[in-house]
N, C-alpha and C positions, 0 to 999 in steps of 0.2 A: 517451570517459571524462571524468568530471568532475574538476576540479582540486581539490587540497586546500583551496584558498581557498573554492571553492564549497561543499565539504563543511563547512567551518568556519562559513560563513554559515547553512547549513541547521541545524547544531547550535545555533548561537546563537538562531535563530528558535525552535527547539523549547524552549530554556530560557525563552523569553518567552511560552510558550503560555498560562499562567495569566493573564498581564496583557493578553493579546490578546482581542478580542471574537470571537464565533462567526463573523462574516463576515470580520473583518480577518485572522485567522490563515491560512485557506486562500487568501485573496487575496494575502497576502505570499508564501506558498509558491508560488503559481502564477507570480508574477513570477520567482522563482528557477528554477522548472521551465522557463519559457519561454526561459531563457538557453541551454539545452542542446538538441541536435538532437532532433527528434521520435523517440520510441521508445527514449529512453535509460532503461533499466530502473530504475536507482536513482532517477532523477527522478520517474518514474511512481509508484514505491513511496512516496517521500516525500510527493508530492502526495496520493496515496490516503490515506496516514496522516493528513494534515492534515484531509482531509474526514471521515475516520472519527472522529478525536478531537474534532471539533466537531459531531458529530451528523448527518452526511450520509453514511450508509453506502451509499446508492444510487450516489453518485458514486465512492466508494472502491472498490466492487466491480470496476468496469470497469478502473480504474487498477491495482489489484492484479493482476488477470488479465493485463493487458498486460505488466506488469513481469515476471511469471513466464514468460510466453510469449516474451519478448524476452531472456531469459537472466540474470535476477537470480540472484546466486550467494551462497554462504556463509550467514552468520547472517541477512543481510537476506532471503534467500530463505525461510528457515525462519520468520522473523517474518511475512513477507508471507502465507505459507500460513495461519498461525495467525490473523492479522488478517482475512484473506479469509474463513476459515471462521466466525469470529465475526460478521462483517458479514452473511454469508449466513444464519446462524442468526437474527440479529436481523430479517432481512427475510422470515422464514418458510420458509427452505430448510434446515431442521434435518437432514434426511437427507443431503444433499450435504455439509453441514458436518461431520457425524459421520464420513463416509467419508474426507474430507480429513484430519481430525485423527487418525484411525486410521492412515493412511499415515505421518503425521509420527511418531507414537509408534513405529511399526514400523521407522522409520529409512529409509524410501524417499526417495531423492534427489530425484526429480522426480515429485511427485504428479500424477496425471491430473486435469485440471480439467474434462474433458468439454466439452460445449458451453458457450459463454459464457452466463452468467445475466444476465437483464435484471431490474433491480430495479423 
């Protein structure tokens, strides 16, 4: 589990998104991600979001999928499903995206991701 201090640094980094460059923001998030053990769901989600927010949905998809598969919970889980569905749609996987979002709307706790998608 990540510490409150780590979470505060992630939150601070997100507030600096607009001032960061397209390459710098995910690089800074990757440094924070690397501080935690591999497979830490929240770290994968945050790194995926940093790639997604800077125009790299291909990298985001695999990180979102891994975060969901390794137990991301609560509001972060819901956000990850929505963000994953959006990235998949942007990469030409609209049908998969629609199925995922339908499950979210219906209130399914753990949407089926099927096989991992390669961007």
